[in-house]
SERO-4910 file (N, C-alpha, C, O; in steps of 0.05 Angstrom, whole numbers):
BEGIN
 pado doro    nc1    nc2    nc3   cac1   cac2   cac3    cc1    cc2    cc3    oc1    oc2    oc3
  Met    A   -186   -945    353   -184   -918    364   -190   -898    341   -181   -901    319
  Ser    A   -205   -877    348   -211   -856    328   -189   -835    329   -173   -834    348
  Ile    A   -189   -818    309   -169   -796    308   -174   -777    332   -155   -767    343
  Arg    A   -199   -773    338   -206   -755    361   -194   -767    387   -182   -752    403
  Glu    A   -197   -793    391   -185   -806    415   -155   -804    414   -142   -800    435
  Trp    A   -143   -808    391   -114   -807    388   -104   -779    395    -84   -776    410
  Val    A   -118   -758    386   -110   -731    392   -113   -726    422    -95   -714    435
  His    A   -134   -735    434   -138   -732    463   -116   -745    479   -106   -734    499
  Asn    A   -108   -769    470    -87   -784    484    -60   -769    482    -44   -769    501
  Arg    A    -55   -756    459    -30   -741    456    -29   -718    476     -9   -712    488
  Glu    A    -52   -705    480    -53   -683    499    -48   -693    528    -33   -681    543
  Ile    A    -59   -716    534    -55   -728    561    -25   -735    565    -14   -732    587
  Asp    A    -12   -744    544     16   -752    545     35   -728    544     59   -732    545
  Gly    A     24   -704    542     41   -680    541     53   -675    514     75   -663    512
  Arg    A     40   -684    493     49   -679    465     26   -665    450     14   -678    433
  Pro    A     21   -640    455     -3   -627    445     -1   -617    416    -19   -603    407
  Ser    A     20   -623    402     22   -614    374     30   -638    357     42   -657    367
  Phe    A     21   -638    332     27   -660    314     23   -651    286     12   -630    280
  Ser    A     34   -667    267     31   -661    239     13   -681    225      5   -701    236
  Tyr    A      6   -674    201    -11   -693    185      4   -720    182     -9   -741    183
  Ala    A     30   -718    179     46   -743    175     44   -760    200     44   -785    198
  Asp    A     43   -748    224     40   -763    249     14   -779    249     13   -802    257
  Val    A     -7   -765    240    -34   -779    239    -33   -802    219    -44   -823    224
  Lys    A    -21   -797    196    -20   -817    175     -4   -842    185    -12   -865    179
  Asp    A     17   -837    200     33   -859    211     16   -875    232     19   -899    233
  Ala    A      0   -861    247    -16   -874    268    -40   -889    256    -50   -908    268
  Phe    A    -50   -880    233    -73   -893    220    -67   -899    191    -78   -887    172
  Pro    A    -49   -918    186    -40   -923    158    -63   -934    140    -60   -931    115
  Ser    A    -84   -945    151   -106   -955    135   -126   -933    126   -142   -938    109
  Phe    A   -124   -910    139   -142   -888    132   -134   -874    107   -110   -870    102
  Thr    A   -153   -866     90   -146   -851     66   -140   -822     74   -146   -813     96
  Gln    A   -127   -808     55   -121   -780     60   -146   -764     65   -146   -747     83
  Gln    A   -167   -769     50   -191   -754     53   -205   -760     80   -216   -742     92
  His    A   -203   -784     89   -214   -791    115   -200   -776    137   -213   -764    155
  Ile    A   -173   -775    136   -158   -761    156   -164   -731    156   -168   -718    176
  Leu    A   -164   -719    131   -169   -691    129   -197   -683    138   -201   -662    151
  Asn    A   -217   -701    133   -244   -695    142   -246   -695    173   -259   -678    185
  Asp    A   -232   -715    185   -233   -716    214   -219   -692    227   -228   -681    247
  Leu    A   -196   -684    215   -182   -661    225   -198   -636    222   -197   -618    239
  Tyr    A   -212   -634    200   -229   -611    195   -251   -609    216   -257   -587    226
  Arg    A   -263   -632    222   -284   -632    243   -273   -625    270   -287   -611    286
  Leu    A   -250   -634    276   -237   -627    302   -231   -597    303   -235   -585    324
  Arg    A   -223   -585    281   -218   -556    280   -245   -541    284   -246   -522    299
  Lys    A   -265   -550    270   -291   -536    272   -303   -538    300   -317   -520    309
  Ser    A   -297   -560    314   -308   -563    341   -291   -548    362   -299   -547    385
  Gly    A   -269   -537    353   -252   -522    372   -233   -539    388   -222   -531    408
  Ala    A   -229   -564    379   -211   -582    393   -182   -578    386   -164   -582    402
  Ile    A   -177   -570    361   -150   -566    352   -148   -540    335   -169   -530    326
  Ala    A   -124   -529    333   -119   -506    315    -98   -514    295    -83   -533    299
  Gln    A    -98   -500    273    -78   -506    251    -62   -480    246    -70   -465    228
  Pro    A    -40   -475    260    -25   -450    256     -9   -451    230      0   -430    220
  Tyr    A     -4   -475    219     12   -478    195      2   -502    179     -9   -521    191
  Lys    A      4   -500    153     -7   -522    136      6   -549    144     30   -552    145
  Gly    A    -11   -568    150     -2   -594    157      7   -597    186     18   -618    194
  Tyr    A      3   -576    202     12   -577    230    -10   -568    248    -23   -548    243
  Tyr    A    -15   -583    270    -38   -578    287    -30   -577    316    -10   -588    325
  Val    A    -46   -562    332    -42   -559    360    -68   -565    375    -89   -554    367
  Val    A    -67   -581    395    -90   -587    412    -96   -562    429    -78   -551    441
  Ile    A   -121   -553    428   -128   -529    444   -136   -538    472   -156   -552    476
  Pro    A   -120   -531    493   -126   -539    520   -150   -524    530   -158   -503    520
  Pro    A   -163   -534    551   -188   -522    561   -186   -493    568   -205   -478    563
  His    A   -163   -484    579   -161   -456    587   -158   -436    563   -159   -412    567
  Tyr    A   -155   -447    539   -155   -430    515   -179   -435    497   -182   -423    476
  Ala    A   -196   -453    506   -219   -461    490   -238   -438    483   -249   -437    461
  Ala    A   -241   -419    502   -260   -397    497   -251   -380    474   -267   -369    459
  Lys    A   -225   -377    470   -214   -361    448   -212   -377    422   -211   -365    401
  Gly    A   -213   -403    425   -211   -420    401   -184   -420    388   -181   -427    365
  Met    A   -164   -412    403   -136   -411    392   -117   -412    416   -124   -408    439
  Val    A    -92   -419    409    -71   -420    430    -50   -399    423    -45   -395    399
  Pro    A    -37   -387    443    -16   -368    438      8   -381    426     14   -404    432
  Pro    A     24   -367    409     47   -380    397     67   -391    417     81   -410    411
  Met    A     69   -378    440     88   -388    461     82   -417    467    100   -432    476
  Tyr    A     58   -426    464     50   -453    471     62   -474    452     67   -497    460
  Tyr    A     66   -466    426     74   -486    406     98   -478    389    106   -494    372
  Ile    A    110   -454    393    129   -444    374    154   -462    372    164   -466    350
  Asp    A    164   -473    394    187   -490    393    182   -515    377    199   -523    361
  Gln    A    159   -527    381    152   -551    367    148   -545    337    155   -561    320
  Leu    A    136   -522    331    132   -514    303    158   -511    289    161   -520    266
  Met    A    177   -497    302    203   -493    289    218   -519    285    233   -522    266
  Arg    A    215   -538    303    227   -564    300    214   -578    276    228   -591    260
  Tyr    A    188   -575    273    173   -587    250    184   -575    224    186   -590    204
  Leu    A    189   -549    224    199   -536    200    229   -540    196    240   -531    176
  Ser    A    243   -552    216    272   -556    215    286   -529    212    305   -526    196
  Arg    A    277   -509    227    289   -482    226    300   -474    254    287   -478    274
  Pro    A    325   -464    254    334   -451    279    318   -425    283    308   -414    264
  Tyr    A    316   -417    308    299   -393    313    306   -381    340    320   -394    356
  Tyr    A    296   -358    345    293   -347    372    271   -327    372    265   -314    352
  Ile    A    258   -325    396    237   -304    400    252   -278    402    272   -276    417
  Cys    A    242   -257    388    258   -233    386    240   -208    391    216   -210    396
  Leu    A    253   -185    389    240   -159    390    223   -156    415    231   -163    437
  Leu    A    199   -145    412    182   -139    435    173   -164    450    169   -164    474
  Ser    A    171   -186    435    163   -212    448    185   -221    467    180   -231    489
  Ala    A    211   -218    458    233   -225    475    235   -206    499    239   -214    522
  Ala    A    231   -180    493    232   -160    515    211   -166    536    216   -163    560
  Glu    A    187   -174    528    166   -181    547    175   -204    565    170   -204    589
  Leu    A    187   -225    553    196   -248    568    219   -241    587    224   -254    607
  Leu    A    233   -219    580    255   -210    597    245   -190    617    261   -179    633
  Gly    A    219   -185    617    207   -166    637    210   -137    629    210   -120    647
  Ala    A    214   -131    604    220   -104    596    201    -93    575    209    -74    561
  Ala    A    178   -103    572    158    -92    554    134    -84    570    119   -101    579
  His    A    129    -58    573    108    -48    590     81    -50    576     60    -46    589
  Gln    A     81    -56    550     56    -61    536     58    -88    521     78    -94    509
  Arg    A     37   -104    524     38   -130    510     39   -127    480     21   -113    469
  Pro    A     58   -138    467     60   -135    437     36   -148    423     26   -168    432
  Gln    A     28   -136    402      5   -146    387     12   -170    370     -5   -187    364
  Gln    A     38   -172    363     47   -195    347     69   -210    362     82   -198    379
  Phe    A     72   -235    355     93   -252    368    116   -254    348    113   -265    326
  Ser    A    139   -242    355    161   -239    336    181   -262    338    190   -270    359
  Ile    A    187   -274    314    205   -296    312    227   -289    293    223   -277    272
  Met    A    252   -295    300    275   -292    283    284   -320    273    287   -338    289
  Thr    A    287   -323    247    297   -348    236    314   -342    212    321   -319    207
  Val    A    321   -362    196    338   -358    173    321   -361    148    300   -374    148
  Pro    A    330   -349    125    316   -352    100    316   -382     92    333   -397    101
  Pro    A    298   -390     74    278   -373     59    254   -366     76    250   -376     98
  Glu    A    238   -348     65    215   -337     79    195   -359     86    190   -377     70
  Val    A    185   -358    111    164   -377    119    138   -367    109    130   -345    115
  Arg    A    124   -384     94     99   -376     82     76   -389     97     71   -413     95
  Met    A     62   -373    113     39   -383    128     15   -386    109     11   -370     91
  Gln    A     -2   -405    115    -26   -410     98    -49   -392    106    -68   -389     90
  Arg    A    -48   -380    129    -70   -363    138    -58   -342    155    -35   -344    165
  Gln    A    -73   -320    160    -64   -298    176    -61   -307    205    -79   -319    216
  Thr    A    -38   -301    216    -33   -308    244    -21   -283    258    -16   -263    245
  Ser    A    -16   -286    284     -3   -265    299     27   -267    298     41   -252    312
  Leu    A     38   -285    282     67   -288    280     80   -268    262     71   -264    239
  Asp    A    100   -254    272    115   -235    256    143   -247    251    159   -250    269
  Trp    A    148   -253    226    173   -267    218    195   -247    211    190   -228    196
  Asn    A    218   -252    223    242   -236    217    265   -254    209    265   -278    217
  Tyr    A    284   -244    194    304   -262    183    333   -251    186    337   -227    183
  Arg    A    351   -268    192    380   -262    191    394   -286    179    383   -308    178
  Ser    A    419   -282    170    433   -303    155    438   -328    172    439   -350    162
  Ser    A    443   -324    198    447   -346    216    437   -339    243    434   -316    250
  Ile    A    432   -359    260    421   -355    287    445   -357    307    458   -378    308
  Pro    A    450   -336    322    472   -335    341    466   -350    367    458   -338    386
  Cys    A    469   -376    367    461   -393    389    474   -384    416    462   -388    437
  Gly    A    498   -373    414    513   -366    438    501   -342    453    509   -336    475
  Phe    A    482   -328    440    470   -304    452    440   -307    456    425   -288    456
  Leu    A    432   -332    461    404   -339    466    401   -349    494    420   -359    506
  Lys    A    377   -346    505    370   -355    531    346   -374    529    329   -371    511
  Glu    A    344   -393    548    321   -411    549    301   -400    569    308   -390    590
  Arg    A    275   -402    562    254   -396    580    234   -418    580    229   -431    560
  Asn    A    222   -423    603    202   -445    605    176   -436    592    168   -412    593
  Ser    A    162   -455    580    135   -450    569    117   -472    580    126   -490    594
  Glu    A     92   -471    573     73   -491    583     79   -519    572     72   -539    584
  Thr    A     93   -520    549     98   -545    536    128   -553    534    135   -572    520
  Gly    A    145   -538    549    173   -545    548    190   -519    552    186   -505    572
  Thr    A    208   -514    533    224   -490    534    224   -477    507    218   -489    487
  Val    A    231   -451    507    234   -435    483    260   -420    484    272   -417    505
  Leu    A    269   -411    461    294   -395    459    287   -366    454    270   -360    437
  Ile    A    300   -348    469    296   -320    466    323   -306    464    343   -317    472
  Ser    A    323   -282    452    348   -267    450    356   -256    477    339   -250    494
  Ser    A    382   -254    481    393   -242    506    385   -212    507    377   -201    487
  Pro    A    387   -200    531    380   -171    532    396   -154    513    385   -136    501
  Glu    A    422   -160    509    438   -144    491    430   -148    462    427   -129    447
  Leu    A    426   -173    454    417   -179    427    390   -167    422    384   -157    400
  Thr    A    372   -168    441    346   -156    439    348   -127    434    333   -116    417
  Ala    A    365   -113    448    368    -84    445    378    -77    416    368    -59    404
  Leu    A    398    -93    407    408    -88    380    386    -93    359    383    -78    340
  Asp    A    371   -115    362    350   -122    343    328   -100    344    317    -94    322
  Leu    A    321    -89    367    300    -69    369    307    -45    352    290    -32    340
  Val    A    333    -38    351    341    -15    334    343    -23    305    333     -8    288
  Gln    A    354    -46    299    358    -54    271    331    -60    257    328    -54    234
  Tyr    A    312    -71    272    286    -78    261    264    -60    271    242    -69    275
  Glu    A    271    -35    277    252    -17    289    226    -13    273    205     -7    285
  His    A    228    -17    247    204    -14    230    183    -36    236    160    -33    229
  His    A    192    -58    249    173    -79    256    158    -74    282    138    -87    288
  Ile    A    167    -54    298    156    -51    324    143    -23    328    133    -17    350
  Gly    A    143     -7    307    131     20    310    149     43    312    141     65    318
  Gly    A    175     39    307    194     61    306    214     63    329    213     47    348
  Leu    A    232     82    326    254     85    345    245     94    373    257     87    393
  Ser    A    223    109    375    214    117    401    205     93    418    211     92    441
  Arg    A    191     75    405    183     51    420    207     34    427    209     22    448
  Ala    A    226     32    408    251     17    413    265     29    437    274     14    455
  Ala    A    268     56    438    282     69    460    268     64    487    281     60    507
  Thr    A    241     65    487    226     60    512    232     33    523    236     30    547
  Val    A    233     12    506    238    -15    515    268    -18    523    274    -32    542
  Ile    A    286     -6    507    314     -8    513    320      4    541    338     -6    555
  Glu    A    306     25    548    310     37    575    304     16    596    319     14    616
  Glu    A    283      0    593    277    -21    612    297    -43    611    305    -54    632
  Leu    A    306    -50    587    326    -71    584    353    -63    596    369    -81    603
  Ser    A    359    -37    597    385    -28    606    393    -37    634    416    -37    641
  Glu    A    373    -46    650    379    -56    676    393    -84    674    405    -93    693
  Gln    A    391    -96    650    402   -123    646    425   -123    626    441   -143    625
  Thr    A    429   -103    610    448   -103    589    476    -96    599    480    -79    616
  Val    A    496   -111    589    524   -107    595    539   -107    569    539   -127    555
  Trp    A    553    -85    563    566    -82    537    596    -87    537    608    -91    516
  Arg    A    608    -87    561    636    -93    562    642   -121    552    629   -140    560
  Gly    A    662   -123    534    669   -148    522    653   -156    498    657   -178    487
  Ser    A    634   -139    490    616   -146    468    630   -147    441    621   -160    422
  Ala    A    653   -133    438    668   -135    413    682   -162    412    681   -176    391
  Glu    A    696   -170    434    711   -195    434    692   -219    432    699   -239    419
  Ser    A    669   -217    444    650   -240    443    637   -244    416    626   -266    411
  Gly    A    638   -224    399    625   -226    373    597   -215    372    584   -215    351
  Leu    A    588   -205    395    561   -195    396    556   -172    376    536   -172    362
  Leu    A    574   -153    375    570   -130    358    570   -137    328    559   -123    312
  Ser    A    584   -159    322    585   -168    294    558   -180    284    554   -185    261
  Leu    A    540   -184    303    513   -195    296    495   -173    284    474   -180    273
  Ser    A    503   -149    287    487   -126    277    505   -109    259    529   -114    257
  Thr    A    493    -89    246    509    -71    230    522    -50    247    512    -44    269
  Val    A    544    -39    238    557    -17    252    538      7    255    538     20    276
  Ala    A    522     12    234    503     34    236    483     30    259    476     49    272
  Thr    A    474      5    262    456     -1    284    469      5    311    456     17    329
  Val    A    494     -3    315    507      2    340    511     32    345    508     41    367
  Gln    A    517     46    324    519     75    326    493     88    335    492    105    352
  Arg    A    471     79    322    445     90    330    438     82    358    427     99    373
  Leu    A    444     58    366    438     49    394    455     66    413    444     74    434
  Gly    A    480     71    407    497     87    424    486    115    427    486    126    449
  Tyr    A    478    127    405    467    154    406    442    154    424    439    172    440
  Ile    A    424    135    420    400    133    437    407    130    466    396    143    484
  Met    A    426    112    472    434    107    499    444    133    513    438    139    536
  Glu    A    460    148    498    473    172    510    455    196    510    454    210    530
  Asn    A    441    201    488    427    227    485    397    226    490    384    246    494
  Val    A    385    202    490    357    199    495    352    187    523    336    198    538
  Leu    A    366    166    529    363    153    555    381    164    576    378    158    600
  Met    A    401    180    568    419    193    587    434    172    604    440    177    627
  Asn    A    440    150    592    455    128    605    484    130    597    493    115    579
  Gln    A    499    148    609    526    154    600    545    130    604    562    125    588
  Leu    A    541    116    626    559     93    632    557     72    610    578     64    600
  Gln    A    533     63    603    531     43    583    538     53    555    548     39    539
  Ala    A    532     79    551    540     91    525    570     91    522    580     85    501
  Asn    A    584     97    543    614     97    542    624     69    537    643     65    521
  Asp    A    613     49    551    621     22    547    616     13    518    634      1    505
  Leu    A    593     20    507    586     12    480    604     26    460    613     14    440
  Tyr    A    611     52    465    628     67    447    656     54    446    668     51    425
  His    A    666     47    469    693     34    471    693      8    455    712      3    440
  Glu    A    672     -8    458    671    -34    443    668    -29    413    679    -44    397
  Leu    A    652     -9    406    647     -3    378    673      5    364    679     -3    341
  Lys    A    690     21    378    715     31    366    734      8    361    752     10    345
  Ile    A    731    -14    376    748    -37    372    742    -51    345    760    -58    330
  Val    A    716    -53    339    708    -67    314    707    -48    291    709    -57    268
  Ser    A    705    -22    296    703     -2    274    717     24    283    703     42    291
  Pro    A    744     25    280    758     49    290    748     75    276    748     96    289
  Lys    A    740     73    251    730     97    237    700     94    232    692     75    219
  Leu    A    685    112    243    656    110    241    646    126    217    651    150    214
  Asn    A    632    112    199    619    126    177    594    141    187    584    135    208
  Arg    A    585    159    170    562    176    178    536    162    169    534    153    147
  Phe    A    517    162    188    491    150    182    469    167    193    472    182    212
  Arg    A    445    165    180    422    179    190    410    164    214    411    139    215
  Leu    A    400    178    233    386    165    256    362    150    246    358    127    253
  Ser    A    345    163    230    322    150    217    328    145    188    336    164    173
  Thr    A    325    121    179    330    114    151    306    123    133    308    122    108
  Arg    A    284    131    145    260    137    130    254    167    127    234    175    116
  Lys    A    272    184    138    268    213    137    292    226    124    314    216    126
  Asn    A    286    250    112    308    264    100    325    279    121    318    278    144
  Val    A    345    292    112    364    305    130    362    335    130    380    349    141
  Asp    A    341    346    118    338    375    117    337    386    146    320    379    162
  Gly    A    355    405    152    356    418    178    366    401    201    365    409    224
  Ala    A    376    377    195    385    359    216    413    367    226    428    379    211
  Ile    A    418    361    251    444    366    263    460    340    264    449    318    261
  Leu    A    486    343    268    504    320    269    514    315    297    524    334    310
  Asp    A    511    291    307    523    283    332    551    273    325    554    252    313
  Lys    A    571    288    333    599    282    324    610    257    336    625    243    324
  Arg    A    603    252    361    614    228    374    606    203    360    623    186    354
  Trp    A    580    200    355    570    175    342    568    178    312    562    158    298
  Asn    A    574    201    301    573    207    273    545    200    262    542    188    241
  Ile    A    525    209    277    497    204    270    483    231    262    485    250    277
  Ile    A    470    231    239    455    254    231    427    252    245    412    234    239
  Val    A    422    271    263    398    269    279    375    282    264    369    306    266
  Asn    A    361    265    249    340    274    231    312    266    240    292    268    225
  Thr    A    310    258    265    283    252    277    285    256    307    306    255    319
  Glu    A    262    261    319    261    264    348    251    238    361    231    226    352
  Ile    A    265    229    381    258    205    395    247    212    423    260    225    438
  Glu    A    223    202    429    211    208    455    204    181    468    191    164    455
  Ile    A    212    178    493    205    153    506    179    157    522    173    179    531
  Asp    A    164    134    525    139    135    540    145    136    570    165    125    579
  Asp    A    126    148    585    128    147    614    121    119    623    100    108    614
  Leu    A    137    107    640    133     80    649    118     79    675    112     58    686
***
């Protein structure tokens, strides 16, 4: 059997991703250079893609014209290969939750340090937190199995905390408005949800919910939960990247309103 035939058989068997080590185990008599040359030819012919060094994905016929496969197709298998916990986050999670009215240009992944170093430019946007909160993740089906995504509430918190990854607070607010049909904040202090983010992030989210999205009910619920975990609210800027000259203070959330947030028409 040739490596090309082996790769084709893996696709038929529903195992469309593999590592260099998998090939070496299947062909122990082949030299490293022989294996690398065959894999290079398969890549050049558009049969496989290499999203990460030493890791390959079979390109199915419906993606052949693009010569690449979307991360949703292989991300769970890649993270298992890297032995990293993960979840799909930010706009990518919001899209899977039905709350992103524009397809994100990058596919956002949350994992733990150290930094994942890709060998080539990809559409993957890596984000990091100290641990992955498995209790606040949801499973979604993919073409090759299942993937993990953040819950609506965790997605909303992440959109505010990592707003510099998605284009700013206005875009975050637009998506959070769509997510608000699914978010429930009651009990979020006791469940530990609010401890997954900074108090400043929750204050900013609360301000946006009340004063930008005009969602008083959810704002009140979030404020009640926030006061449980942080009875005294410190003062924070709404935007961390702008000064406070001429800014006003929102006394309820103790937020210095130093930027204007505008949501897109949906």
